[in-house]
C-alpha positions in Angstrom: -96.5 -87.4 -34.1 -96.8 -86.2 -30.5 -96.2 -88.6 -27.7 -99.2 -90.8 -26.8 -101.1 -90.2 -30.0 -100.8 -93.7 -31.4 -104.2 -94.6 -29.8 -105.9 -91.7 -31.5 -104.6 -93.1 -34.8 -106.0 -96.5 -34.0 -109.4 -94.8 -33.4 -109.0 -93.0 -36.7 -108.4 -96.3 -38.5 -111.4 -97.8 -36.8 -113.6 -94.8 -37.9 -112.3 -95.1 -41.5 -113.0 -98.8 -41.5 -116.6 -98.1 -40.3 -116.9 -95.6 -43.1 -115.7 -98.1 -45.7 -118.1 -100.7 -44.5 -121.1 -98.3 -44.6 -119.9 -97.0 -48.0 -119.9 -100.5 -49.4 -123.4 -101.1 -48.0 -124.6 -97.9 -49.6 -123.3 -99.1 -53.0 -124.9 -102.4 -52.4 -128.2 -100.7 -51.8 -127.8 -98.6 -54.9 -127.2 -101.8 -56.8 -130.6 -103.1 -55.7 -132.6 -100.2 -57.0 -133.4 -101.5 -60.4 -132.6 -105.1 -59.8 -135.4 -105.8 -57.3 -135.1 -107.1 -53.8 -137.0 -110.4 -53.9 -134.3 -112.4 -55.8 -131.6 -111.0 -53.4 -133.7 -111.7 -50.3 -134.6 -115.2 -51.5 -130.9 -115.9 -52.2 -129.8 -114.6 -48.8 -132.4 -116.7 -47.0 -131.5 -119.8 -49.0 -127.7 -119.2 -48.5 -128.1 -118.8 -44.7 -130.5 -121.8 -44.5 -133.1 -119.8 -42.6 -136.5 -121.2 -42.1 -139.0 -119.0 -43.9 -141.7 -120.0 -41.5 -139.8 -118.7 -38.5 -140.3 -115.2 -37.1 -137.0 -113.4 -38.0 -136.7 -114.4 -41.7 -140.3 -113.5 -42.1 -139.8 -110.0 -40.6 -136.8 -109.5 -42.9 -138.7 -110.5 -46.0 -141.7 -108.4 -45.1 -139.4 -105.4 -44.6 -137.8 -105.9 -48.0 -141.2 -106.2 -49.7 -142.2 -102.7 -48.5 -139.0 -101.0 -49.8 -139.5 -98.9 -52.9 -136.7 -97.6 -55.2 -137.2 -94.2 -53.6 -136.7 -95.6 -50.1 -133.6 -97.5 -51.3 -132.2 -94.3 -52.7 -132.9 -92.6 -49.4 -131.2 -95.4 -47.5 -128.2 -95.2 -49.8 -128.0 -91.4 -49.3 -128.0 -91.9 -45.5 -125.3 -94.5 -45.8 -123.1 -92.1 -47.9 -123.7 -89.3 -45.5 -122.8 -91.5 -42.5 -119.7 -92.7 -44.3 -118.7 -89.1 -45.0 -118.9 -88.2 -41.3 -116.8 -91.2 -40.4 -114.2 -90.3 -43.0 -114.1 -86.6 -41.8 -113.6 -87.8 -38.2 -110.9 -90.3 -39.3 -109.1 -87.6 -41.2 -109.2 -85.2 -38.3 -108.1 -87.8 -35.8 -105.2 -88.9 -38.1 -104.1 -85.3 -38.5 -104.3 -84.8 -34.7 -107.0 -82.1 -34.8 -108.7 -81.3 -31.5 -112.0 -80.7 -33.2 -112.0 -84.3 -34.4 -111.4 -85.6 -30.8 -114.4 -83.5 -29.6 -116.4 -84.8 -32.6 -115.5 -88.4 -31.7 -116.5 -88.0 -28.1 -119.8 -86.4 -29.1 -120.6 -89.0 -31.8 -119.6 -91.9 -29.6 -121.4 -90.5 -26.6 -124.7 -90.2 -28.5 -124.8 -94.0 -28.9 -124.3 -94.8 -25.2 -128.0 -94.3 -24.1 -129.2 -96.4 -27.0 -126.7 -99.2 -26.2 -127.8 -99.1 -22.5 -131.4 -99.3 -23.6 -130.6 -102.3 -25.7 -128.9 -104.0 -22.8 -131.9 -103.3 -20.6 -134.0 -105.2 -23.2 -131.7 -108.2 -23.0 -128.1 -108.9 -22.4 -125.9 -110.5 -25.1 -122.2 -110.6 -25.8 -122.6 -108.5 -28.9 -124.4 -105.8 -27.0 -121.9 -105.8 -24.1 -119.0 -105.8 -26.6 -120.4 -102.9 -28.5 -121.0 -100.9 -25.4 -117.5 -101.7 -24.1 -115.7 -100.7 -27.3 -117.7 -97.5 -27.6 -117.0 -96.6 -24.0 -113.3 -97.3 -24.5 -113.2 -95.1 -27.6 -115.1 -92.3 -26.0 -113.0 -92.6 -22.8 -109.7 -92.7 -24.7 -110.6 -89.6 -26.9 -111.7 -87.8 -23.7 -108.4 -88.7 -22.1 -106.5 -87.5 -25.2 -108.4 -84.2 -25.0 -107.6 -83.8 -21.3 -103.9 -84.7 -22.0 -103.5 -82.4 -24.9 -105.0 -79.5 -22.9 -102.8 -80.3 -19.9 -99.6 -80.5 -22.0 -100.3 -77.5 -24.3 -98.4 -74.4 -23.4 -100.6 -71.9 -21.5 -100.7 -68.4 -22.9 -98.7 -66.0 -20.8 -100.9 -63.3 -19.3 -99.5 -59.9 -20.2 -99.5 -57.3 -17.5 -101.3 -54.1 -18.2 -99.1 -51.2 -17.3 
Protein backbone atom coordinates (compact mmCIF):
# COMPACT_ATOMS: atom_id res chain seq x y z
CA UNK A 1 0.00 0.00 0.00
CA UNK A 2 1.35 3.40 -0.89
CA UNK A 3 2.16 5.88 1.81
CA UNK A 4 -0.83 7.80 3.23
CA UNK A 5 -3.48 5.50 1.76
CA UNK A 6 -4.78 4.15 5.07
CA UNK A 7 -7.42 6.90 5.19
CA UNK A 8 -8.72 5.91 1.76
CA UNK A 9 -9.16 2.37 3.07
CA UNK A 10 -11.12 3.73 6.01
CA UNK A 11 -13.41 5.51 3.55
CA UNK A 12 -13.68 2.25 1.56
CA UNK A 13 -14.77 0.41 4.70
CA UNK A 14 -17.31 3.15 5.45
CA UNK A 15 -18.74 2.90 1.94
CA UNK A 16 -18.92 -0.90 2.17
CA UNK A 17 -20.70 -0.62 5.53
CA UNK A 18 -23.25 1.78 4.00
CA UNK A 19 -23.75 -0.70 1.18
CA UNK A 20 -24.38 -3.56 3.63
CA UNK A 21 -26.89 -1.53 5.64
CA UNK A 22 -28.83 -0.54 2.52
CA UNK A 23 -28.61 -4.12 1.20
CA UNK A 24 -30.13 -5.41 4.44
CA UNK A 25 -32.85 -2.77 4.19
CA UNK A 26 -33.58 -3.89 0.63
CA UNK A 27 -33.95 -7.50 1.75
CA UNK A 28 -36.21 -6.30 4.55
CA UNK A 29 -38.40 -4.48 2.05
CA UNK A 30 -38.55 -7.60 -0.17
CA UNK A 31 -39.64 -9.59 2.89
CA UNK A 32 -42.60 -7.24 3.31
CA UNK A 33 -43.95 -7.72 -0.22
CA UNK A 34 -46.29 -10.62 0.51
CA UNK A 35 -46.46 -10.25 4.25
CA UNK A 36 -48.22 -6.91 4.37
CA UNK A 37 -47.09 -3.73 6.02
CA UNK A 38 -49.79 -3.16 8.62
CA UNK A 39 -48.68 -5.85 11.10
CA UNK A 40 -45.07 -4.69 10.80
CA UNK A 41 -46.01 -1.02 11.22
CA UNK A 42 -48.22 -1.81 14.22
CA UNK A 43 -45.42 -3.82 15.83
CA UNK A 44 -42.89 -1.05 15.17
CA UNK A 45 -45.13 1.64 16.64
CA UNK A 46 -45.92 -0.55 19.66
CA UNK A 47 -42.27 -1.52 20.18
CA UNK A 48 -41.10 2.10 20.08
CA UNK A 49 -44.00 3.25 22.32
CA UNK A 50 -45.08 5.92 19.87
CA UNK A 51 -48.37 7.71 20.38
CA UNK A 52 -50.56 6.95 17.36
CA UNK A 53 -52.40 10.24 17.81
CA UNK A 54 -49.25 12.30 17.42
CA UNK A 55 -48.10 13.69 14.08
CA UNK A 56 -45.00 11.64 13.15
CA UNK A 57 -46.32 8.14 13.81
CA UNK A 58 -49.45 9.06 11.87
CA UNK A 59 -47.39 10.27 8.88
CA UNK A 60 -45.39 7.03 9.01
CA UNK A 61 -48.52 4.83 9.14
CA UNK A 62 -50.23 6.80 6.35
CA UNK A 63 -47.16 6.38 4.17
CA UNK A 64 -47.10 2.64 4.75
CA UNK A 65 -50.81 2.28 3.95
CA UNK A 66 -50.20 3.72 0.46
CA UNK A 67 -47.35 1.36 -0.47
CA UNK A 68 -48.27 -1.38 -2.91
CA UNK A 69 -46.26 -4.53 -3.61
CA UNK A 70 -45.09 -2.95 -6.85
CA UNK A 71 -43.80 0.13 -5.03
CA UNK A 72 -42.08 -2.06 -2.46
CA UNK A 73 -40.32 -3.95 -5.24
CA UNK A 74 -39.27 -0.61 -6.74
CA UNK A 75 -37.89 0.56 -3.38
CA UNK A 76 -36.01 -2.72 -3.00
CA UNK A 77 -34.56 -2.35 -6.52
CA UNK A 78 -33.39 1.18 -5.69
CA UNK A 79 -31.82 -0.09 -2.47
CA UNK A 80 -29.99 -2.86 -4.32
CA UNK A 81 -28.77 -0.40 -6.97
CA UNK A 82 -27.53 2.05 -4.32
CA UNK A 83 -25.80 -0.78 -2.44
CA UNK A 84 -24.11 -1.90 -5.67
CA UNK A 85 -22.75 1.62 -6.22
CA UNK A 86 -21.41 1.72 -2.66
CA UNK A 87 -19.73 -1.69 -3.13
CA UNK A 88 -18.18 -0.63 -6.45
CA UNK A 89 -16.82 2.53 -4.85
CA UNK A 90 -15.52 0.59 -1.83
CA UNK A 91 -13.79 -1.94 -4.08
CA UNK A 92 -12.15 0.79 -6.15
CA UNK A 93 -11.01 2.71 -3.09
CA UNK A 94 -9.64 -0.42 -1.43
CA UNK A 95 -7.71 -1.29 -4.59
CA UNK A 96 -6.40 2.31 -4.78
CA UNK A 97 -8.08 3.18 -8.06
CA UNK A 98 -8.08 6.85 -9.00
CA UNK A 99 -11.51 6.57 -10.64
CA UNK A 100 -12.96 5.49 -7.29
CA UNK A 101 -11.54 8.58 -5.59
CA UNK A 102 -13.13 10.77 -8.27
CA UNK A 103 -16.36 8.80 -7.93
CA UNK A 104 -16.29 9.25 -4.15
CA UNK A 105 -15.74 13.00 -4.41
CA UNK A 106 -18.58 13.32 -6.93
CA UNK A 107 -21.02 11.15 -4.96
CA UNK A 108 -20.24 12.82 -1.66
CA UNK A 109 -20.34 16.27 -3.20
CA UNK A 110 -23.83 15.68 -4.57
CA UNK A 111 -25.21 15.43 -1.03
CA UNK A 112 -23.72 18.69 0.27
CA UNK A 113 -26.40 21.07 -1.14
CA UNK A 114 -29.17 18.85 0.24
CA UNK A 115 -27.47 18.69 3.64
CA UNK A 116 -27.08 22.48 3.66
CA UNK A 117 -30.76 22.87 2.76
CA UNK A 118 -31.71 20.58 5.64
CA UNK A 119 -29.58 22.68 7.99
CA UNK A 120 -31.34 25.82 6.76
CA UNK A 121 -34.65 24.19 7.68
CA UNK A 122 -33.45 23.55 11.23
CA UNK A 123 -30.19 22.76 12.96
CA UNK A 124 -29.71 19.47 14.78
CA UNK A 125 -26.69 17.48 15.91
CA UNK A 126 -27.56 14.72 13.44
CA UNK A 127 -27.66 17.14 10.51
CA UNK A 128 -24.43 18.84 11.57
CA UNK A 129 -22.69 15.49 12.08
CA UNK A 130 -23.85 14.18 8.72
CA UNK A 131 -22.58 17.28 6.93
CA UNK A 132 -19.28 17.24 8.83
CA UNK A 133 -18.61 13.57 8.08
CA UNK A 134 -19.53 14.00 4.43
CA UNK A 135 -17.32 17.07 4.06
CA UNK A 136 -14.47 15.23 5.79
CA UNK A 137 -14.78 12.27 3.40
CA UNK A 138 -15.03 14.49 0.31
CA UNK A 139 -12.16 16.65 1.52
CA UNK A 140 -9.96 13.66 2.29
CA UNK A 141 -10.64 11.99 -1.06
CA UNK A 142 -9.93 15.30 -2.79
CA UNK A 143 -6.67 15.56 -0.85
CA UNK A 144 -5.80 11.96 -1.81
CA UNK A 145 -6.40 12.82 -5.47
CA UNK A 146 -4.23 15.92 -5.21
CA UNK A 147 -1.51 14.01 -3.39
CA UNK A 148 -1.48 11.10 -5.85
CA UNK A 149 -1.26 13.51 -8.77
CA UNK A 150 1.53 15.42 -7.12
CA UNK A 151 3.52 12.30 -6.24
CA UNK A 152 2.99 10.42 -9.50
CA UNK A 153 5.91 10.54 -11.91
CA UNK A 154 5.37 13.07 -14.65
CA UNK A 155 5.86 11.83 -18.21
CA UNK A 156 9.07 13.05 -19.72
CA UNK A 157 8.47 15.16 -22.78
CA UNK A 158 10.42 13.78 -25.69
CA UNK A 159 12.10 16.28 -27.92
CA UNK A 160 11.22 16.29 -31.56
CA UNK A 161 14.39 16.22 -33.61
